[in-house]
Structure formats: C-alpha cells, structure tokens
MARKE-462190 format. One record per residue: x, y, z of N, C-alpha, C in turn; residue in three letters. Coordinates in steps of 0.2 Angstrom, whole numbers, plus 5000, padded with zeros to 4 digits. Example, Ala and Ser with C-alpha at 12.3 -4.5 7.8 and 13.67 -1.06 7.14 Angstrom:
2
506649725039506249785039506649845039Ala/506449895035506849955036506450005039Ser/
***
This chain:
464
500449945000500050005000500450065000Unk/500250114996500650184996500150234998Unk/500450275003500050335005500250395002Unk/499850434999499950504996499650555000Unk/500150605002499950665006499850725001Unk/499250745001499150804997499050865001Unk/499250924998499150985001498851034996Unk/499251074993498951124988499151094981Unk/498751034980498850994974498250954973Unk/497650984973496950954973496750934966Unk/497150884963496950874956497150804954Unk/496850774949497150704947497650714941Unk/497550754936497950764931498650804933Unk/499150774930499850804932499950814939Unk/499850764943499950764950500450704951Unk/501150724952501650674952501650624958Unk/501450654964501450614970500850554969Unk/500350574966499750534965499950484959Unk/500150504954500350464948500850414949Unk/501450434952501950384954501750334959Unk/501350354964501150304969500650254966Unk/500250274961499750234958500050184953Unk/500650204950500950154946501250094949Unk/501350094955501650044959501149984959Unk/500550004958499949954958499949914965Unk/500049944970500049914977499549934981Unk/499049984978498550014982498750084984Unk/498250124984498450194986497850224991Unk/498150264996497650305000497950375000Unk/497450414999497650494999497450525006Unk/497950555009497750595015497850665014Unk/497450705017497450775017497350805024Unk/497750845027497750865034497250935034Unk/496850935039496450995040496751025046Unk/497051085045497351125050497151195050Unk/496451205052496251275052496651325057Unk/496851305062497251345067497851365063Unk/498251325060498851345056498651385051Unk/498151375047497951415041497751485044Unk/497451495050497351555053497951595055Unk/498451555057499051585059499451615053Unk/499351585047499651605041499251655037Unk/498651675040498251725037497851705031Unk/497751645030497351625024496651645025Unk/496451675019495751705019495151655020Unk/494651665023494051625023493851605016Unk/493851645011493551635005494051585001Unk/494751585003495151535000495051465003Unk/494951465010494851405013494151375011Unk/493651415009493051385006493151355000Unk/493551384995493651354989494051294990Unk/494551294994494951224996494451174998Unk/493951185003493551135005493051114999Unk/492751154995492351134990492751094985Unk/493351114984493751074979493951004982Unk/494051004988494150934991493550884990Unk/492950914990492350874989492350854982Unk/492550894977492550874970493150824969Unk/493750834973494250784972494050714975Unk/493750714980493450654983493050614978Unk/492650644975492150614970492650584964Unk/493150614962493550594957493950534959Unk/494250534965494650484968494150424969Unk/493550424971493150374972493050334965Unk/493050364960492950334953493550284952Unk/494050294955494650254954494750214960Unk/494350204965494350164971494950184975Unk/495050254975495650284979495250324985Unk/495350294991494950334997495350394999Unk/494950445001495250515004495150515011Unk/495750515015495650515022495850585024Unk/495450615029495650685032495950675039Unk/496450715040496850715046496750775050Unk/496250785054496250845058496850855062Unk/497250915062497850925065497851005068Unk/498051005074498051075077498551125073Unk/499151095071499651125068500151085064Unk/500551115060501051075056501451025060Unk/501551045067502051005071501750935073Unk/501050935072500750865074500650825067Unk/500750855062500550825055501050765054Unk/501650765055502050705053501850645057Unk/501650645063501450585067500850565065Unk/500350615063499650595060499750555054Unk/500150575050500350535043500650465045Unk/501150465049501450405050500950355054Unk/500550375058500050335061499550305056Unk/499350345051498950315046499350265041Unk/499950285040500350235036500450175040Unk/500550175046500650105050499950075050Unk/499350105051498750075051498650035045Unk/498850055039498750015033499349985030Unk/499849985034500449945032500749975025Unk/500750045025501050075019501850065018Unk/502050045012502750045011503150105009Unk/502750155006502950215004502450275005Unk/502750335006502350395007502550445002Unk/502150464997502250514992501950584994Unk/502350634992502050704993502350744988Unk/502050804987502250854982502550914987Unk/503150934985503450984989503151054989Unk/503151084995502951154996503651194998Unk/503651254997504251294997504251355003Unk/503651355006503651405012504051375017Unk/504351415022504751395027504451345032Unk/503851355034503551315039503351245036Unk/503151255029502951195026503551145024Unk/504051185023504751145021504951115028Unk/504951145033505151115040504751055041Unk/504051055040503651005041503850945037Unk/503950955031504250905026504850865029Unk/505350905031505950885034505850835040Unk/505350865044505250825050504850755049Unk/504450765044504150695041504650645039Unk/505050675034505550625031506050595037Unk/506250635042506650615047506250555051Unk/505650575053505250525057505150465053Unk/504950475047504850415043505450365042Unk/506050405041506650365040506750325047Unk/506650355052506750315059506250255059Unk/505650255056505250205057505250155051Unk/505750165046505850125041505350135035Unk/505050195035504550205029504850255024Unk/504850235018505150275013504750335011Unk/505050395010504650455008504950475001Unk/504550494997504750514990504350584989Unk/504750634988504550704987504550714979Unk/504050754977504050774970503950844969Unk/504050874963503950944962503350954958Unk/502850994961502250994957502051064956Unk/502251114961502051184961502451224956Unk/502951204954503451234949503551204943Unk/503851234938504051204932504751174933Unk/505151214937505851194938505951194946Unk/506351134948506451134955506851184958Unk/506751214963507151274966507851244967Unk/508351284965509051264965509251234958Unk/508851224953509051194947509151254942Unk/508951314944509151374939509551424944Unk/510151424943510551464947511051514943Unk/511251564946511751604942512351574941Unk/512851604937513451584936513951574942Unk/513751604947514051594954513751544958Unk/513251504955512951454959512451484964Unk/512151544963511751564968511051574965Unk/510551584970509851594967509751664964Unk/509351674959509251734956508951784960Unk/509151844960508751894964508451954959Unk/508551934952508351984947507951944942Unk/507351964940506951924936507151914929Unk/507451964925507651954918508151904917Unk/508651894921509151844919508851774921Unk/508451774926508051714928507651684922Unk/507251734919506851724913507251694907Unk/507851724906508251704901508551634902Unk/508651614908508851554909508351494908Unk/507751524910507151474909506851464902Unk/506851514898506551514892506751454887Unk/507451444886507651394882507451324884Unk/507251314891507051254894506351234893Unk/505951284891505151274892504951224887Unk/505251204882505051154877505251084879Unk/505651074885505851014887505250964888Unk/505450904886504850854887504750834894Unk/505150854899505050844906504450884909Unk/504350944905503750984907503050964904Unk/503050914901502350884899501950864905Unk/501350884905500950854911500850784911Unk/500850754917500750684918500050664917Unk/499850604915499150584914498850574921Unk/498250554921497850544928498150474931Unk/498150474938498350404941497950344939Unk/498250294940497950224938497450214944Unk/496850184942496350164947496550094950Unk/496250074955496450014959495749974959Unk/495849904959495249854959494749874965Unk/495049884971494549894976494849944981Unk/494449974985494650024990494849994996Unk/495450004999495649975006495250005012Unk/494850065011494450095016493950145013Unk/493550165017493050215014493350285015Unk/493150335011493350405012492950435017Unk/493350485020493050525025492650585022Unk/492050605026491650655023492050725024Unk/491950775019492250835020491850885023Unk/491950895029491450935033491751005034Unk/491251055035491551125035491951135042Unk/492451175041492851195047492751265049Unk/492351305046492251375047491551395046Unk/491351455049490651475048490451485041Unk/489851475040489551485033489551565032Unk/489651585026489651655024489551655016Unk/489451715013489451725006490151725004Unk/490351665001491051664999491151664991Unk/490551694988490551704981490751644977Unk/490351594978490451534975490251534967Unk/489951594966489751604959490351624955Unk/490851654958491451674955491951624955Unk/491951574960492451534960492251464961Unk/492051434955491751364955492351314957Unk/492151264960492651224963492851164959Unk/493451134960493651074957494051074950Unk/494351024949494751014943494451024936Unk/493851004936493451014929493351084928Unk/493051114933492951194932493551234931Unk/494151214934494751244933494951234926Unk/494951174923495151154917494751194911Unk/494051194912493651234908493851304907Unk/494051334913494251404913494851414910Unk/495351364910495951374907495851364899Unk/495451324897495251314890494951374887Unk/494451404891494151464888494651524887Unk/495151534892495651584892496051574886Unk/496351504885496851494880496551504873Unk/495851484872495551494866495251564864Unk/495151604869494851664868495251724871Unk/495251734877495551794880496351794879Unk/496651744878497351744877497551784870Unk/497051784866497251814859497351894860Unk/497051924865497151994866497552004873Unk/497751954876498051964883498552014883Unk/499052014878499552064879499352134878Unk/498752144875498552214874497952234880Unk/497652194883497052204887497252184894Unk/497752154896497852134903497852184908Unk/498052244906498152304911497452344913Unk/496952324909496352364910495852324914Unk/495752354920495252314925494552304923Unk/494352344919493652344917493452284912Unk/494052264909494052214903494152144906Unk/493852094904493952024906494552004902Unk/495152034903495752024899496251974902Unk/496151954908496651904912496351834912Unk/496751794915496551724915496151704921Unk/496251744927495851734933495951654935Unk/496551634934496751564936497151554942Unk/497351614945497751614950497451574956Unk/496851574958496551534964496751464963Unk/496651434956496751364955497451344955Unk/497851394953498551374953498851374961Unk/498551424965498751424972498551364975Unk/497951334974497751274978497951214974Unk/498251214968498551164964497951124961Unk/497451154960496851124956497051124949Unk/497451164947497851164940498551164942Unk/498951144937499751144938500051194933Unk/500651224935500951264930501151234924Unk/501251164924501451134917500851134913Unk/500251124916499651124912499551194908Unk/499651244912499551314910500151324904Unk/500751304906501251314901501051284894Unk/500851224894500751184888500151214884Unk/499651244888499151274884499351344881Unk/499851374884500151434881500551424876Unk/500951364876501451344870501051324864Unk/500451294866500051274860499751334857Unk/499551384861499251444858499751484854Unk/500451484856500951514853501051484846Unk/501051424846501151394839500651414834Unk/500051434836499551454832499551534831Unk/500151564832500251634831499951674836Unk/499751654842499451694847500051734851Unk/500051804850500551844852500451854860Unk/499851844862499751854869500051794874Unk/500151744870500451684874501151694877Unk/501551734873502251744876502151794882Unk/501751834882501651884888501451844894Unk/500951794893500651754898501251704901Unk/501651684897502151634899502651674903Unk/502751744902503151784906502851794913Unk/502151794913501851804920501951734923Unk/501851674920501951614923502651614926Unk/503151634922503851634925503951684931Unk/503551744931503651784937503351744943Unk/502851704942502651664948503151614950Unk/503451584945504051534946504551564950Unk/504751624947505351664950505251674958Unk/504651694960504451714967504451644971Unk/504251594968504351524972505051514973Unk/505551524968506251504969506551554974Unk/506351614974506551664979506351644986Unk/505751624987505451604993505851544996Unk/506051504992506451444994507251464995Unk/507451504991508151514991508351564996Unk/507851614998508051665003507451655008Unk/507551615013507051595018506751655022Unk/507151705023506951765027506351795024Unk/506151795018505551825015504951785017Unk/505051725020504451685023504351705030Unk/504751745033504751765040504651835041Unk/504351865036504151935037504751985037Unk/505251965033505852005033505852035026Unk/506152095025506252125019506852085015Unk/506752085008507352055005507952095005Unk/507852165004508352205005508452225012Unk/508952195015508952205022509052275025Unk/509352315021509452385022508852425023Unk/508252405020507652435020507252425027Unk/507552375031507152365037507152425042Unk/507652465040507652525045507252585042Unk/506852575037506452635034505952655040Unk/505852715040505352745046504652745044Unk/504352675044503652675043503252705048Unk/502752745046502252775050501852725054Unk/501552745060501052705063500452745063Unk/499952725060499352765059498752715057Unk/498452695063497852645062497352665058Unk/497152735058496552765055496752765047Unk/497352785045497552785038497552715035Unk/497752665039497752595037496952575036Unk/496552585040495852565040495552605034Unk/495652665032495352695026495652665020Unk/496252645020496452605014496152535013Unk/496052505019495752435019495052445016Unk/494652495018493952495017493852535010Unk/494352555007494252595001493952665002Unk/494252705006494052765008494652815008Unk/495052805003495652845003495552914999Unk/495052924995494852984991495152974984Unk/495552924983495752914976495352854973Unk/494952874968494452824965494752754963Unk/495252754960495552694957495752644963Unk/496152674968496352644974495752614977Unk/495252654978494652634982494252584979Unk/494152584972493852534968494152464969Unk/494852474969495252414969495152374976Unk/495152414981495052384988494352354989Unk/493952394986493252364987493152304982Unk/493452304977493452234973493752184977Unk/494252194980494552144985494052124990Unk/493852164994493352154999492752114997Unk/492452134991491852104989491952034985Unk/492452024982492551964978493151924980Unk/493551944984494151904986494651904981Unk/494651944976495151944970495252024969Unk/495852034966496052104963496452094957Unk/496252134952496652144946497352154947Unk/497852124944498552134945498752204945Unk/498552244940498752314939498552344945Unk/497952334948497752364954498152344960Unk/498352284960498752264966499352304967Unk/499652324961500252364961500052434963Unk/499552464961499352534962499152534970Unk/498752494972498552494979499152484984Unk/499552434982500152424986500652484987Unk/500752514981501152574981500852634985Unk/500152634985499852684988499952674996Unk/499852614998499952605005500652615008Unk/501152595004501852595006502152655004Unk/501952694999502352754997501952814998Unk/501252814997500852874998500752885006Unk/500652825009500452835016501052815021Unk/501652785017502252765021502052725027Unk/501652675026501452625030501852555028Unk/501952525033502352465032502052415027Unk/502452395022502152345017501852285020Unk/502152265026501952195029501152205031Unk/500952265033500252275035499852255029Unk/500052285023499652275017499652195015Unk/500252175015500352105013499852055017Unk/499852065024499452025028498652035027Unk/498452105025497752115023497552085017Unk/498052085012497852045006497751975007Unk/498251945011498151875012497551855016Unk/497251905020496651885024496051895020Unk/496151915013495551925009495551885002Unk/496151875000496251844993496051774993Unk/495651754988495551684986496151654983Unk/496551694980497251664978497851684982Unk/497751694988498251714993498851664993Unk/499351674990499951634989500551674992Unk/500951644997501451685000501951704996Unk/502251664991502751684986502551744982Unk/501951744979501751794974501551854978Unk/501151844983500951904987501551944990Unk/501951904993502551944996503051974991Unk/503151934985503551964980503252024977Unk/502552024976502252084973502252144978Unk/502152134984502152184989502852214990Unk/503352174990504052194991504252234985Unk/504052214979504152244973503852314973Unk/503252324975502952384975503252434980Unk/503452404986503752444991504452454990Unk/504752434985505452444984505952414989Unk/505752354992506152324997506352254995Unk/506152234989506252164987506652144982Unk/506652084979507052064973506752104967Unk/507252124963507052154957506552204958Unk/506552244963506052284965506052354961Unk/505452384961505352444957505852494961Unk/506152534957506652584960506252624965Unk/506552644971506152684976505852744974Unk/506152774968505852834966505252824961Unk/505152764960504552744955503952744960Unk/503452794959502852804963502252814959Unk/501852764958501252774954500852834956Unk/500652874952500152924953499452894952Unk/499052894957498452854957497952894952Unk/498052954951497552994946497752974939Unk/498452974937498652964931498552884929Unk/498652844934498552774933497752764931Unk/497352794935496652794934496452814927Unk/496752874925496552904918496852854913Unk/497352824914497652774909497352714908Unk/497152684914496952614914496152604915Unk/495852654917495152654917494852724915Unk/495052734908494852804906494152824906Unk/493752774904492952794905492652784912Unk/493052754916492852754923492352694924Unk/492252654920491752594921491952554927Unk/492552534928492752494933492652534940Unk/492852594940492752634946491952644948Unk/491552654943490852664944490552594947Unk/490852544944490552474947490652464954Unk/491152494957491352474964491252544968Unk/491152604965491052664969490452694966Unk/489852674968489252694965489152774967Unk/489452794972489352864974489652914969Unk/490052884964490352924959490052914952Unk/489452884952489152864945488952924941Unk/488852974944488553034941489153074937Unk/489753064939490353094936490553074930Unk/490853114926491153094919491853124919Unk/492253094914492853124912493353134918Unk/493753194918494253204923493953204930Unk/493353224931493053234937492953164941Unk/492953114937492853044939493553024942Unk/494053044940494753024942494953064948Unk/494753124948494953174953494353214955Unk/493853184958493253224960493353284964Unk/493853284969493953334973494053404970Unk/494353394964494453454960493853484957Unk/493353454956492753474953492153484957Unk/492053434961491453434965491553424973Unk/491253464977491353454984490753434988Unk/490253414985489653404989489453324988Unk/489953284987489853214986489953174993Unk/489653114993489753074999490453044999Unk/490753044994491453014993491953064997Unk/492453035000492953075004493453115000Unk/493753165002494253194999494853155000Unk/495453164996496053134996496353135003Unk/496553085006496853085013497553105013Unk/497853115007498553135007498653165000Unk/499053224999499253254993499753214989Unk/499653194983500153154979500853184980Unk/500953254978501653284979501953274985Unk/501553294991501853284997502053214999Unk/501553164997501753094999502353074995Unk/502453094989503053084985503653104988Unk/503653174990504253194993504453165000Unk/503953145003504053115010504353045009Unk/504153005005504452945004505052945001Unk/505252984996505852994993506353014999Unk/506153055003506653075008506753025013Unk/506252975014506352925019506852875016Unk/506752865010507252815006507952845006Unk/507952905005508652935004509052935011Unk/508752955016509052965022508852925028Unk/508252895027507952855032507752895039Unk/507652955038507552995044506752995045Unk/506553005052505852995054505553055051Unk/505053045047504653095043503953095045Unk/503653065050502953055051502653125053Unk/
***
C-alpha cells in the first residue's frame, strides 16, 4: 500500500505524487490534513479555505471513481502532522509515502520532520515537484546562487520550456477495490457568502476556465491585461494556488496557443515565469517567509504607525477612486486585478508610508488566491524592498493610473456607485470638481506623499 499526502495539489491530472504512487499497483490511500488553526496563523482568507473545502469534495468524487479513498487528518498544527501521517501509514501497512513539495518555510520544515520520522520508522518517503516548472535550485546564476533579478532568471528558463519533462502527467491508475472508505468533507468554518458563483470548485471547472482563456482571452492578453474593466486576464490564480491546476498544464496550453500565432501567449508565459521566480526566491531566501524584507537595508525605513489611515485604505475610503475601487473589489470578491494590486500596494507603502507587511497580511486575509510567494513578491516589489523591486523613486500616481487604465471609469463606477454621476476628469479626481459628494476627499496629497517617501528612502529619517 502507498500513502499519498496531498496539500495544495487537489487534482488528478499532472499530480506526480498521486501518479507515481498509483503506478506501483500496490494500492493507494490519499490523505489530506485539515489544519484550520495553522491556516489562521498563516492568514489564509476564509474565501480561500472555502474554495479548498469545495474542491476537496470534488476531488473525493473523482478519487472514488478510481477506488482511491480520501482520508482527512484533523491536526492542530503542522507540528502534529508527521505523526498523524505515520500513524495512518502504519494502520494500513503502507510501504511508501508520496508527497508534492511546498516551498514556504513552515511547510518545508514539516516535510523535513516527516522524512526524518519516517526514516526512523523504516517508511520510505518520496517527494515530487508539482507547484513549479523547475525545482528550486535547478536554475542558478553563474556563481551558483539563486536569482534575485527576474530578467536573467527568465532568460535561463525560456530555452528549457519545450523540454519533454514539462509535459503534464496523465491521471493516476485506478485500483480494483478500495482498502477503506473515504471520510466526509465537513465544514471547518462558519458559513458565509464566499462568492461561489465566481469561484466554481474542482478540477473540471478549473480546466474549463483554462480552455476558455487559451481559446479566447489569450488572443488579446498582451493588449488588454492591464485594464480592470475588461475580462482580459486568466483569473486562474486561485486554481494554481490550491493546485487544482498545475503550472505545466498552463504552460502547455500557452505553448499550443503560441504555435497558432497567438501573440498574447508569450506575455502570459512571462507571467507564469514571474510566479515561478517568486517560488524560487521564497525557497532560496527563507527570510522572506518570515516577514523580513529581501533588501535587508530597508528594514530600517521609518514606517508610520497610523491605524486610521490603514483602515481607510482597507475599506476603500482613501479619496482616490481607482485605489478605492480596487480595495472594494478585493473585499467583495476575494480577488483583485493585478494592475490594481500594484497601484493599491504602492499607495499604502509609498503614499501613506505604512509598512508593506500590513498590506501583505490584509491581502492574504481576503484573497481567494492568497499565495505567500506571489503576494510577498508583489508587495515587496511595490514597496521597493524586494527582489528586482521597482526603484524607490517609482511612485504610481493614482490619478494618472486611473486615467490610463480605466479611462471611461466603468470599473470605478462598478465598485463606487457614489461616483456614478461623474464623467471624464471629474471621475478620476472628483475633489477638483465637486465638493458635495458622499465620497471622501483625498487623505494625502500626491506631491507631498511623493516627497515624503523619497526622503525616507534617501536618508531613512523619521518623517511622520
């Protein structure tokens, strides 16, 4: 019997741990740990946990058609997880335990503890790489170090994308009979409106979304991906985060589209490589998993302490329409357009001079696609504290960003109905034209904020 431990890899297709365990034809049991307290410590959003639970239900149905049972292991924390897995393995006399690697610090420590304890008990552990195209450590600089700049990383990766090792694996083999019954997937958090209409669960729904994107949206992806009112992006990030889709499946869909002359495919492949880059950074530089800035010297920046400013940003009441529409989109749907993630992150860290970690944590608490590597990488890029970060003097003007990427204001009006009567320039800077609105005035002047943050980066003096 082989035991397969799944985490953020809730799929049958291109699942190395599940596939290779099934090939042994000695019987397979799948185990998933339910660790709500640990997820809460990591700040995982309730909407993300809901999609995880609903996708577990779909996975159980798929596994049952193959006579592979799904066993759920309630655990208080990752510290208790190795023993729970080993106890299950002993119960069914498993000879091997397969799992797909995770690259966050706590998750990696859990893997190491599991492998050590399994070795002591004579159980063979086999780890596989499923969340990435290339195993961390396989793409290094000429000095044998992890890349800290994206462009050379991309140059190293691009020639390897056609390698046959990146072809997705088929579904696992079924077994004649199940060694036990599956556990019911019960709720572990209070019921709420988790926008299940926006985030259908399971591998079939994710695959259909990928196919629609590859066959339609990808044709104009390079031209439309920056405009939040247009459905110009894949919106596949929740399914990649939870492993309902694999990066290899996405890559192959993009490569197939590129062969058909789709110019948007290359742009999307670059975005997949950004995701890959941040996974490698997370593993190669563990401090970014621990709330540390990648650029150590920026730890001494004089971040302001101002709870009211933080709350106005969180609730979409900054007085800058594009920033506020972005934050309201996040709060209402569990997702935010990538261009707006940069705009809102720069506003918090550079206009308000509030610690980027506050914004990173808030995003994780709301995002259905909350992924530590991508979220941390994006926030540190915007705050100019991370790898390949925006220069500290790059400070998005929220008004010009609004005029450029939501020129007609359709996105703004969707999430800020109190501005629906405005048109043209008044919609992007309403305080300059009307003063009797229920919408707030800007909480900080752009020029003042720009000068303040430039001074903070230049001399790190306290400027609150």
